[in-house]
N, C-alpha and C positions, 0 to 999 in steps of 0.2 A: 596492807604492808606498803611502806614508802618505796617507790620505784625511782631509781636514778637513771637519767638519760643524759650521759655526759655531753654528747654532741649537741642535743637540743638545748641543754643548760648553757653550754658555751655560746650558742647562737643568741639566746635571750639575754645573757650577760653582755654580749657585744652590743645588742640593740640598746640596752639600758645604759651602757657606758657611752655610746654615741650620742644618745639624747641627754643622758644625765650629766655627763662631764661638763658641757657648757652651762647647763642649768645650775650645777654646783658652783661654778665660777660666778655666774650672775647672782645667785643668792648670797654667796660670800661677799660679793661686792656690795650688795644691799646691807648686809649686817655689818660690814666693815665701816659703813657710814655711821651706824649707831655706836660702834666701838670708838670711832674717832670722836664723835660727839662726847661720849663719856670720858675719854682720856683728856680731851681739851678742857671740858667743863670741870673735871676733877682738879686740874691744875689751877683753875680760877678760884677754887675754894669749896669747902664742904657744903655750904648753903647752895651754891650754884649746882653742885652735883645732885643734891637731894631734890632741888626744884626741877632739874632736868629729868631725874628718875620718875617723879610723879607725872610730869608733862609727857614724857615718852610713853609711859604706861597708858595714859589716856589716848594719846595719838595712835598707839598701837591698836586700840579698839576701833578707832575711826578708820585707820588704814586697812585693817583686816576685814572690816565690814564692806568697804569698797572692793577689796580684792575678792572677797567671797561672793558679792553680787555679780562679779564678772568672771568668776571661776569656771562657769559653764562654757565660756568661749573656747578654751583650749581643747577639752575633750570632745565637744560638739564639732569643732572644726576638724580635729583629728579623725573622728568617726566618718565625716563626710569626705575627707581626703582619702581615707581608706577605700571608700566607695567611688573615688574619682569624680566627685561632684564639686568642682572648683567654684562654680557659680553659687552653690549653697554655702560654701566656706566664706565667700565674700559677703553674702547676705548676713551671715552671723555677725561679722565685724561691724557692718554698717548699722545694724540695729542695736548692737551692744553699745555703740557710742551714745545713744539716747539714754541708756541705763546709766552710763558713766556721767553724763551731764546732769541728770536729775539727782542721782545719788550724791554727786559731788557738791551740788548746791545745798542739799540738806545738811551735809557734814559741815560745810562752811558756816551755815547758820548756827549750828551747835557750837562751833569753836568761837564764833564771835560773841556768844553769850557766856563765855567762860568767867567774866567778872561776877556774874550772878551766881551760877551754880558752884563755883569753886569755893564759895563761903561755907559749903557743907562739909568740906574736907578738913579733918582735924589735924592741922599741922601749924608750924610756926609761920608768922606773917611774912618774913623775908623769903621763906621757901615758897609760900603761896604766890608771892609777887613774881618770882622767877618763872614759876609754872605758867602763870597767866600770860606773861609776855612771850614765852616760848610758843604757846598754843595760838596766840593771836598772829604771830609771825607765820606759823604753819598754815593758817587759813588762806594766805595769799598763794600758796602752792597746791591747794587741795584739788582744784579742777584739773590742772595738768597732770597731777598724780593719777586721778581717776581715768582720764583719757589715755594716758600712757599705759595703764594697766590693761585696758581693752586691747590696745595695739600689741602689747607684749603677748597676750593670750592668743591672738590670731597668728602672730609670727611663730610662736612655739607650736601651736596646733598644726601648722603647715610644715613643721619639721625644720624651720629656719632658726635654729637655736644659737648658732655661732654669731650671727650679726647682733642678736640681742645681747649676747655675752660681751661683745666688744663695746657696745654702748654703755652697759652698766659698769664695766671696768673703767671706762673713761670718766663716768660720773663719780665713781668712788675716788678717783684721783683728784678730780675737781673739788670734791667736798672738803678735803683736808685744808688747803689754803683758805677756803671760804670760812671754815670753822675758826681758824686762827685769826683771820681778819675781823670777823664780827664779834668773837668772844673778847679779844684783847684790844681791838681797835687799831687803826692806823690812819694818819692824815685826817681827812674830814670825817671819817667814820668813827664814832665813839665806841668805847669798850662797852659791850652789852652783857658780858658774863654768860651764864648758861642760856639765856634767851637768844643770844646770837646764833646758837646752833639751829634754832628754828628758821632764821632767815637764810642760813646756808642751805638747809634742806629744801626750802621753798625754791630757791634759785636752781638747785640741782634737779628738782622735779620738772621745772620748766625746760631745762636742757634735755632731759630724757625724753619728754613728750615730743619736743621738736625733732630730735634725732630719729625717734621711732616713726614719726609721721613722714619724714623725708625718706626713710628706708622703705616703708610700706608703699609709698607712692611712686618710687622710682625703680625698685628692684624687679627684674623680669620674672622672678619666681612667683610673683603675684599678678600674673598677666590678666586674670579675670577681675581684679579689684579696680574699681574706679573711685579712688579716694579723693574727697573734696573737703574743704574747710567745714562745710555744713553737711551732715548726713542726709540721705534721702528721707522722705516722709516715713513716719512710723508704720511698720507692718505688724499689726497686732498679733497674728498667729505666731510669727517668729519671736516677738517680744515675750509672749506668754510662755513659749517653749524655753527660751533663755532663762526667764525668771522661775519657771517651774523646776528647772534643774539647778539654777544658781541660788535661789533664795534659801533652800535648805543648806546648801554649802555655806552660804553667808552666815546663817544663824549658827551652824555648827562651829565654823571657824571663830566667829565672834564670841561664842560661848567659851571657847578655850582661852582666848585672849583676855576676855573680861574676867575669867576665872583668875588668871595671873594678875591682872590689873587690880582686881578687888583685894587680893592678898597684899599688894603694895599699899593700897589705901588703908587696909586694916592695920598694917604695920606702921603707918605714919605716926601714930601716937607713941610708938616706941622710941622715937627720936631720929635725928639725922644720921647717926652712926649706923643704926640697924637698917634704915631705909637704903643708905648708900651701899652697905654690904650685900643686902638683898638684891639691889640692882646690878651690882658687879657680878654676883653669882648667876643671875639670870642672863646677863649679857654674855658671859663666857659660855654658858650652856647653849645659848642660842646660836653661837658660832658653829658648834658641832651639830646642833639640831638642823640647821639650815642645809647642811649637806644631805642629811636624810630626807628633808623636805623636797630637795631637788630630785632625789631618787624617786620619791613618791610621785612627783609631777611627771617624771619620765615614765614611770609605771602606768600612770593614768593615760598618758598619750599612747603608749604602746598597746595597752589593753583596748583602748577605743579603736585604734587602727585595726587590730585583729578582729574585733567584733564587726567593724565596718566591712571587712573582707569576708565575713561569714565563717569565722574560725573560732568558735567559742571554746573548744577543747584547748587550743593553743593559748587562748587568752587566760584560761584558768591556770595552765602550766606557767605562763609568764608571771602571773600573780604570785605563785608559790616561789618561783626563783627570786622575784623582787623582794618578798618578805624575808626569805632566808638570807639574802645578801645584806638587807638592812639590819638584821639581828647580829650578823657577824661584825658589821661596822660599829654597832652600838657597844658590843663587848670591847672592841679595840679602843674606842673613845673613852669608855668607862675606866679602863686601866690608865689611860693617859691623864684623865682628870684627877685620879687618885694620886699618881706619882708626881705630877707637876703642878699641883693645886696652888702651892705658895708662890712660885714664880709667875703663874698666870695672874694672881691677884696683885702682886707687886708691880705689874705693868700698868695697873690702874691707879694705885695710890700707895703712899708710904705711911699712911696713918696706921699706927700699930693696932688700935682697937678695931678698925675696919678690916685690916688684914686678918686678924685672928678669927673674926666671925665669918668672913667670906670664905676663908680656907676651909673651915668646917662645913659650910654649906655646900662646897663642891663635892664633898663625900656623898651627900644626899643627891646632888646633881648627877653623879655617876650612876646612882641606882635608878633614878627616874629616866635616864637616857634610854635604857633598855625597853621599858614599856612605852615610852613616848615614841620611839622610832617604830616599834611594832604597830601601834595604833595609827601612826601617820602613813605607813606603807599600806595597811589594810584599807584605810580611808581613800588613799590615792587610787587603788585598784577599783574600789566601789564607784568612784567618780567616772572611771572609764566605762563602767557598766551603766552609767547614768542612774545609779541607785543612790539617791541622796536623801530621801525623806526619812526613812527609818534610821540611817546613820545619824541624822540630825537629832532625833529623839534619844538615841544612845548617848550622844555627846552631852546633851543637856542633862540627862540623868547622871552620867558619870562625873562630869565636872562640878555641877552645881549641887546636886543632892548628895552624892557620895564624897566627892573631893573637897568641896568647900566646907561641908558639915564636919568631916573628920579633921580638916586642917584647923578650923576654928576651935574645935573641942580639944584637940591635942595641943594647939598653941596656947590657948588661954588657961587650960587646966594643968598642963604639964611642962612643956619644953620651950615655950616662947616661939621665937622665929624658927627654931629647928622643928617644932611640932607642926608649924604651918607647912614646912617643906616635906615632912613625912606625909601630910595630907595630900600634897601634890602627887606623890608616888602612888598613893591609894587610888586617887581619882583617875590618873592616867592608866594604871593597871587595869582598872575596871573597864575603861574604854577599849583597851587593847584586846581583852578577852571577848567582849561583846561584838566589836567590829570584825574580829577574826571569824566568829561564828556566822555573822551576817554575810561575809564574803563567801564562805563555804556554801551557804544556802543559795545565794544569788548566782554564783557560777554554775552550780548544778542545775538550777532552773533554766539558765541560758542554754545549756547543753541539751536539756530535755526538749525545750521549745524548738530547737533547730533539728535535732536528730530523732525526736520522738522516743527517747529512751530514758 
C-alpha cells in the first residue's frame, strides 16, 4: 500500500525545488537559444529554416554525446560532496577535462567532414547547403562547449546551481542579437541566413566556457580546486571510473537524440514544409521537456548526495517524490499544449501549411510528454545510484527497436508524419515502464546492501 509522509515529502520537494529551480532556468536558457535560432531562421525563409532543422538535429546528436560523456561528473561530485570529500570532487573535474578535450576533438573532426557525409541525406540542394554551413560554423565552438559542460557538471554537483543559472541566462540574452547579426548581416558582416545561427552559437559557447572557468577558479566555494588552463596529468583509475559511469549515459542519451534526429532525416524526403513543421513541434515540446530534464538532474544530484551520506531509504523516497512531481508537471503541460497549440506555432511561422501540420503534431506532443517525463525522471534517479549500464540497454531497445520500428511502420504504411510521432510515443512509453522497473530493483538492492534486509 502506498504510504504518504507529508512532512518528508515537503522536505524532498523543497530540496528538488532548491536544486531544480535554477537548473530549470539554465535549461530553459539553453533551449531558448534554439528557439531564437528557429524564430530568426524562420524569418529568413523556408529553406533556411529547413536547413537549420536538419543541422540542429545533427548537432543535437553531437552535443548530447559530449554531454553524456561528461554526465557522470555531476552525480559523482554530488556523491563525494555528500561524503564531504572535496579533494575527490576536484579530482573528478580535473580528469573530466581530458574527456572533454578528446571527445571535443573527435566531434570537431566529424563536423568538418560534413561536406562528405551530408551527400547521403535525401533533401534539396539549397537546404543541404545551409545545413553544411551551419555545422561548419558550429565546429569552431565545439571544444569550448565540451569544456564548459565539464565545468557546469562540477558546479552543479557541488550544489552551486545559481551561478550557473546566471551565466546561462546571460548567454541566452547574448545569443539573440548575435543571431540577428549573422542571419541578416550588418556593416561588414554579410547576411548568412540559417547558417549564421551556427556562428552565433559558437561565440556563445566560447562565452559560457570563459565565464564558467572564471567562476570555478575564483569562487571560495571551490576552495579545494586548483584550476589551471591545462589539467594535471591523466589519472587512469579516475578516468576509468568517469567513463565507466559516463559512457553508458552517453550512449543512452545519444540513442534518444539520434532516435529523434533519424526521424527528421527520414522525413526529409517529405519536403521542406513537413520538416519545418516537425522541427517546430519538437522545438516547442523541448521547451517543456527541459523543465522536466532539470528536475531529473536535480533528482540525480539529490539521490547521489543521500547515498553518499549512507541513507538509501531516503534516496528511494526522494526518487518516488521526484517521479510523482514530474508526472504532475507532465499532465499540466499536456493540457497547455492542447489548448494553446496554434498560438505556439504562430510564434514561429505564419505559413498556413506549416501551421496546420505543426498544430496537429502538438496534440501528439502532449501525449508523449507524459511518458517522456516519466522515463527522464527514472533515468535521473538511476544516475544518482550510478546505475547506468542496464538503463543504456533499456534505452537502446526502447528507442531503436521499439520506437523507430513502430514509427517507420506507422509513418510509411498509414499516417505519414503523424505515424512517425505515434511511434515516438510508443518508444518513450516502453522506456518509461522498463526504467521504472529498473529503479525499483536498484533502490531495493541499495537498501539491502546497507541494512542487510
